[in-house]
C-alpha positions in Angstrom: -26.1 -77.8 -45.5 -23.5 -78.2 -43.0 -21.7 -75.3 -44.9 -24.8 -73.0 -44.2 -25.0 -74.0 -40.9 -21.5 -73.2 -39.9 -21.6 -69.6 -41.9 -24.3 -68.5 -39.9 -22.9 -69.5 -36.8 -20.0 -67.7 -38.1 -21.9 -64.5 -38.9 -23.9 -64.7 -35.6 -20.4 -64.6 -33.9 -19.1 -61.5 -35.8 -22.3 -59.7 -34.9 -22.1 -60.3 -31.2 -18.5 -59.4 -31.0 -19.3 -56.5 -32.4 -22.6 -55.4 -30.2 -20.3 -56.2 -27.4 -17.1 -53.8 -28.5 -19.7 -51.2 -29.4 -22.0 -51.6 -25.4 -17.7 -51.3 -24.0 -17.0 -48.5 -26.0 -19.8 -46.4 -24.6 -19.4 -48.0 -20.9 -16.1 -46.6 -21.2 -17.5 -43.3 -22.7 -19.5 -42.8 -19.8 -17.1 -43.9 -16.9 -15.0 -41.1 -18.6 -17.6 -38.6 -18.6 -18.3 -39.5 -15.0 -14.6 -38.8 -14.4 -14.5 -35.4 -15.7 -17.5 -34.6 -14.1 -16.5 -35.8 -11.0 -13.3 -33.5 -11.4 -13.4 -30.4 -9.6 -13.9 -26.6 -11.4 -10.7 -25.1 -12.8 -8.3 -23.6 -11.0 -8.0 -19.9 -10.5 -5.8 -17.9 -13.0 -5.9 -14.3 -14.3 -4.4 -13.7 -17.9 -3.7 -10.2 -19.6 -5.1 -9.5 -23.0 -4.2 -5.9 -23.2 -1.2 -3.8 -21.3 -0.1 -0.2 -21.2 3.0 0.5 -22.1 5.9 0.9 -19.1 6.0 4.2 -18.1 7.7 5.7 -14.9 3.8 7.0 -14.3 2.4 10.0 -12.7 -1.4 11.2 -11.3 -2.0 12.4 -15.0 -2.3 9.7 -17.3 -5.1 6.7 -17.5 -5.0 3.9 -19.6 -7.1 1.0 -20.1 -5.9 -2.7 -18.6 -7.7 -5.8 -19.8 -7.9 -9.6 -19.6 -9.8 -12.8 -18.5 -10.0 -14.7 -15.4 -10.8 -18.3 -14.9 -11.7 -20.5 -11.9 -14.0 -17.2 -10.6 -16.7 -17.6 -8.6 -19.5 -15.2 -7.5 -19.1 -12.0 -5.3 -15.3 -12.0 -6.4 -13.2 -9.1 -7.8 -10.2 -7.7 -9.6 -7.9 -5.4 -7.9 -5.2 -3.7 -10.0 -2.0 -2.4 -9.4 0.7 -0.8 -11.3 4.5 -0.1 -10.0 6.3 3.5 -9.5 9.1 4.2 -7.8 9.5 1.0 -6.1 5.9 1.3 -4.6 2.8 -0.9 -5.9 0.0 1.8 -6.1 -4.0 0.5 -6.6 -5.8 1.7 -9.2 -7.3 3.2 -10.9 -7.7 5.3 -7.2 -7.8 4.5 -3.7 -11.4 5.4 -3.4 -12.0 2.7 -6.6 -9.8 0.5 -5.6 -12.3 -2.8 -7.3 -12.6 -4.1 -11.0 -16.1 -6.0 -11.7 -15.5 -9.5 -13.0 -18.2 -9.4 -16.4 -19.8 -12.2 -18.7 -17.7 -14.6 -19.5 -15.2 -13.7 -16.8 -13.8 -10.7 -18.8 -12.4 -7.8 -17.0 -11.7 -4.3 -17.9 -9.9 -1.5 -15.8 -8.4 1.7 -15.8 -4.7 2.1 -14.4 -2.1 4.8 -14.3 1.3 4.3 -16.1 3.7 2.0 -14.0 6.6 -0.3 -15.2 4.9 -3.4 -13.7 1.0 -4.3 -13.4 -0.4 -7.1 -11.2 -4.2 -7.7 -11.1 -5.5 -9.8 -8.3 -8.2 -12.0 -7.9 -9.9 -11.4 -3.9 -13.0 -12.5 -1.7 -15.8 -10.5 -1.0 -15.0 -7.8 1.9 -10.7 -8.3 1.1 -9.5 -4.7 2.0 -6.9 -3.9 -0.4 -3.8 -1.5 0.3 -3.5 1.8 -1.3 0.6 1.5 -1.4 2.5 -1.7 -0.9 6.7 -2.4 -1.8 5.8 -6.4 -2.2 2.4 -7.6 -3.6 0.4 -9.4 -0.9 0.1 -13.7 -1.7 -2.6 -16.2 -1.9 -4.3 -16.2 1.5 -6.2 -14.1 3.7 -9.0 -12.8 0.8 -6.2 -13.1 -2.1 -7.3 -16.0 -4.0 -4.8 -15.5 -6.8 -2.2 -12.9 -8.2 -1.0 -12.3 -11.6 2.3 -10.1 -12.9 3.5 -8.4 -16.3 6.0 -6.0 -17.4 4.6 -2.9 -19.1 4.8 -3.1 -22.7 7.5 -1.5 -24.7 11.5 -1.2 -23.1 11.8 -2.0 -19.9 12.7 0.9 -17.6 16.3 1.3 -15.8 15.7 1.6 -11.8 14.5 5.0 -10.6 18.0 6.1 -8.6 16.9 7.1 -5.0 18.4 9.8 -2.7 19.8 9.1 0.5 21.0 11.4 3.5 22.8 10.7 6.4 21.2 12.1 9.9 21.7 11.6 13.4 23.7 8.5 12.4 21.5 7.0 10.5 20.9 6.5 6.4 17.6 7.6 5.3 15.9 7.3 2.1 14.1 10.8 0.7 10.8 10.5 -1.0 10.3 10.9 -4.6 7.0 9.3 -5.6 3.7 11.0 -4.9 1.9 9.8 -2.1 -1.4 9.7 -0.2 -1.3 11.9 3.0 -4.0 13.0 4.8 -6.4 11.9 2.7 -5.2 14.0 -0.7 -2.3 13.5 -3.1 0.7 15.2 -2.9 3.7 15.0 -4.7 7.0 14.4 -3.5 10.7 16.3 -4.5 13.8 14.5 -3.7 15.0 18.5 -3.4 12.9 19.2 -0.5 14.8 17.1 1.9 18.7 17.9 3.1 20.9 18.3 5.7 23.1 21.5 6.6 26.4 22.0 7.7 26.0 21.1 11.6 23.5 17.8 10.4 19.7 19.0 11.2 17.4 17.9 8.6 15.6 20.6 6.5 12.0 19.5 5.0 10.6 22.3 2.6 7.1 22.1 1.2 7.7 24.2 -3.0 5.7 25.7 -5.0 5.9 24.5 -8.6 3.6 25.0 -11.5 1.2 26.2 -9.7 0.9 23.6 -7.2 2.7 22.2 -4.0 5.8 19.7 -4.1 6.2 17.8 -0.6 9.0 16.2 1.6 9.5 12.7 3.3 12.5 10.8 4.7 11.9 7.2 5.5 14.6 5.8 7.7 16.5 2.7 5.6 15.7 0.8 8.6 13.4 -1.5 11.1 14.1 -0.3 15.1 11.4 -2.1 16.7 10.3 -1.3 19.9 11.9 1.6 22.4 12.1 5.0 22.6 12.0 7.9 19.8 12.7 11.0 20.0 13.0 13.7 17.4 13.8 17.1 18.4 12.4 20.3 16.0 12.7 24.0 15.9 9.8 26.3 16.2 7.0 25.1 14.1 4.5 27.7 15.2 5.0 29.3 11.7 3.3 26.5 10.0 0.2 27.6 7.7 -3.3 25.7 8.7 -2.6 23.5 6.1 0.2 22.3 6.5 1.3 19.0 8.3 4.5 17.3 10.0 4.1 14.3 10.9 6.4 12.0 12.5 5.6 8.5 12.3 6.0 4.8 12.4 4.9 3.0 9.2 4.8 -1.1 7.9 4.8 -0.6 3.9 4.3 -3.9 3.7 1.2 -3.8 5.7 -2.4 -4.0 5.0 -4.3 0.0 5.7 -5.7 -2.3 9.1 -1.9 -2.9 10.5 0.5 -0.6 9.1 2.0 -0.4 12.9 1.2 3.1 12.6 2.6 5.8 15.2 2.0 9.2 14.7 3.3 12.3 16.5 1.7 15.2 13.7 1.8 18.9 14.4 -1.1 20.9 12.4 -4.1 22.9 12.5 -5.5 20.6 9.9 -6.9 23.1 7.6 -8.6 25.5 10.3 -8.1 28.1 12.9 -8.0 25.8 15.6 -6.0 26.3 19.1 -4.4 22.6 19.7 -1.6 22.1 17.1 -0.8 18.8 17.9 -1.9 15.4 18.3 -0.5 11.8 19.3 -2.1 9.1 17.4 -2.0 4.8 17.8 -3.8 4.2 14.4 -6.9 3.9 13.1 -7.4 7.4 13.9 -11.0 7.3 13.6 -11.6 5.5 17.1 -11.8 8.4 19.7 -9.4 6.5 22.2 -7.0 6.0 19.5 -6.0 10.3 19.5 -5.1 12.7 21.7 -4.9 16.5 20.9 -3.6 19.2 22.7 -1.9 22.7 22.5 1.9 23.2 22.1 3.7 26.2 22.9 6.3 28.1 20.5 9.7 27.2 20.7 11.9 23.7 19.9 10.5 21.1 21.2 11.6 17.1 21.7 8.5 15.5 20.5 8.8 11.2 21.6 6.7 8.1 22.0 7.8 5.0 24.0 6.5 1.9 22.1 6.2 -1.5 24.0 4.1 -4.4 24.1 0.4 -3.0 24.8 1.2 0.3 25.5 3.2 3.5 23.6 3.9 6.7 26.0 3.9 9.9 23.9 5.4 12.7 25.3 6.2 16.6 24.3 8.7 19.3 25.9 9.7 22.8 25.2 13.6 22.3 24.7 15.9 20.1 23.7 16.2 16.5 25.3 18.0 16.4 28.6 16.7 19.8 29.6 13.0 19.8 28.5 9.9 21.1 30.3 7.5 18.5 29.3 3.9 20.1 28.6 2.2 17.1 27.2 2.0 13.2 28.1 -0.4 10.8 26.9 -0.2 7.1 27.5 -2.4 4.6 25.0 -2.7 1.1 26.0 -5.5 -0.2 23.7 -4.7 -1.3 20.1 -1.3 -0.9 20.3 0.5 -2.3 16.9 3.3 -5.4 17.5 6.9 -4.3 16.6 7.4 -5.6 13.6 8.5 -4.3 9.3 8.0 -0.7 10.6 10.6 1.9 10.0 10.5 5.8 10.8 9.3 8.1 8.5 9.4 12.1 8.8 7.0 14.0 6.3 6.1 17.5 5.6 2.9 17.7 2.9 0.1 19.7 2.6 -3.6 19.1 3.3 -5.8 20.1 0.4 -9.1 19.3 1.9 -8.6 21.9 4.8 -10.9 25.1 5.0 -8.1 26.7 5.1 -5.6 26.8 1.9 -1.7 26.9 1.8 -0.7 30.3 1.0 3.4 30.4 1.3 6.2 28.3 0.7 7.6 26.5 4.2 9.8 24.7 5.8 10.9 23.1 9.1 14.4 21.6 11.0 14.6 18.9 12.6 18.0 18.7 15.0 18.4 15.4 16.3 16.8 12.1 15.8 17.6 9.8 18.7 16.2 6.3 19.6 16.8 4.2 22.8 15.8 0.4 22.7 
């Protein structure tokens, strides 16, 4: 009898131990599940599932780029860039800079070819740059950034043409760019200096289209006085534009530190052929237009904190007759990563198209701190 009782007790103890173990396991699973549910969402990250070939790039060919994003929130979008000739270009175009994120967090977009490709996860309301020398980091509307090389062999770096002009080193543009709202092709052969040291820029005809010219100062100068002595530009057709300006390649479209002296009739038969601009130009008080007579002209602007004063005078520096002068005191950018650019391009959206090749000569550039 005692043997049966001991056996029953042993059995009950075993059952009790088994039940306690199961309860402990259940409690542990509930606790673990609770910890998981309290964990935050996955960190935002962008992956690529299809990447185009590495290429020098160009305006003609498009390809598909695809990927998936984790940790995405409603309203966020993808901004694509392709790198060509040392610059990142928003894709597929400046008027279509956003790629939607589809169900399952997949995205698929079109891009021009480049050596490298980038995808940015951005917040609603973010304004991407058309072009930039360096991609933005996280923050200020950018959630995360992913970069990948184009498929195939890595491309050798593009050689950069350099010029010496007025005691400074200038880099000659070779990549396509948007100027005046239209795409322009730039050819390094369209910029050179002569035996007297003057800078020549030209617009040349090529395969039924036009190639333009641009040079960029290789260093930043900041606040001070900038003077450009320009030979007669009265021969320029209405669709040709000569622009003397500061530009920050790393800024956003709303903060390029851009100050302009622009000589053009902007594709129309206007008497006023010159303007001063503190960007953005669409603010009425940021632009001043006037008519500049023919002849050698010294265009200048004095840039200081909170103020920029433009001036244009007939004749070379030191013996010039002032024709126009205007000061701006609102919306003046602070000096920073800006550098001087001189460009001659074609306005493709004007009422009067360009008919002939043309050129300009910049006799001298001066900077006074």
